N, C-alpha and C positions, 0 to 999 in steps of 0.2 A: 397361374397368376394373369389374370389380364393386362392390358398392357394398362387401362384406367386406373386399376387397382394398384398395379407396381407404380404409376406416376401420384396418385395419391397418397402411397407410401412415400416415395422424393419426397410429397412436398410436407408432411409433416415430420419427416427428417429432418429439414432443410428449417422448418418452424421451429425444431427444438436446439437445433445448432444455435440458432440467432439465441433464444432465452439462455443458454447457455454461457456464450459470449460476451450479452447483455451483465450475466451474475459475474463473469468474469473482467470485465473492464468498473462492476462499481468496487467487486473485492479487492482491486489493483489501484484504486478510486483512497482508497479507506486506507491501503497499507503506504500511498504515496502521504496523504495524512501523518500519519502518524511517524516516517519518517521525516518530513518537515518540522514536525512538533518535537522530535527530538534533536534535529539541526540545530531549533533555536535554544536547548536547551543547554545546549553544548554552546553554543556560542555565547550565553549568557555565564556561563559558569570562566569559560574561558577569559571569557571579561573579569568575571569574579576576582579569579586568582590574582590577576595585578590588582587587586584596590588592597589599601591596607583597612585596617579593624577601626572601628569606630569613625569609616567615609559617610560621605550623604550619598546614596547611590537613586537615579531612578531602576524599580526595578518591575521587567514585563511580567505583566499577569496575562497576557492570554490577549488574542481580540485588539491585537495596536493598543492596548491601554499599559498603562507605567503606573508605580505608585513610588511616591520618596519613601527611600526606607534609608537607613543603616544598616552601614556592616559589620557588625556584631564579629565575628567569626568566619570570613568567607574562606577562608580556607578548610572547612568543616560545610557539609549537605547532609538532607536529608531522603534517604532517595527509597525507593517503592523496591521492592524485592521480588513483589508477586503477591496475592492471595491479601491483600491489605497489609501488611506488614510492611514498614521501614525501618532503615536502620542509619546509620549515621556510617557517611563515608568521606575519603578526600577528594578535594574536587579530581585531582588526577583518576584516583579511583573512578567513581562517580564517570567521568568520561570514557575511561575506555569499557564502562559497563554500555555506555551510550552507543559506543560506537560497534560493540557488538549486536548489541539489538538491532542498531540500523544494517549492518552487515548482514545479518539473518531477515530484516525485512526485506532486503533487496535482494537476497537467492530466493525470498519465496515468489517476487515479482518477477523473477527470471523465470522460474517454475510455468508462472501465471503466464507469461508471454509466450512460454513457449507451447504450451496448453491451447494456447487462442488460436496461433499459428496451425498447429496440429486440425483443431477445428475450423478454421479458416479452411484447411486445405483438402478438409474434410467436404463442408460445405459446399466448394465447388464442384470438387468431382458428383458430388449427387446433381449438383445443380448443371451438368453439362450430360450426365445420362436422361433426370427429365426433360431439357431440352431435344436430345436425341427422340427421345418416345413422345415429345409434343411434333417434331418436324416430320418423323413415321406418320403418326396420323393423319396430318396434313395432306398427305400424297396419297 
């Protein structure tokens, strides 16, 4: 393989690493948004658990928007268990499930971060090799 072909290969690899890292950053952002959503739900459930039945409340519905509501049975919530299936849970059980989902998402973020570091290291290595080839061609 000629030096020009090798340099072209390195440049293509660097571009590929950039695309992979951008994809990982997007996935990381989606995961962070999901974690934030779960945290908001957990805070709401914690506050509702201290509310008496029949109390007037402001219920957050997302997008910094609230509705006036009456807490009919604040110790029971409807919880999506997946596949569009919703079940009754106590606030405590729902909070435990939310904590577990949040923990799983954070572990996934950690794996993505490690992958991103690995890709960055490989891209740096390839970039150094490409730079060396360029310097050799200039001499």
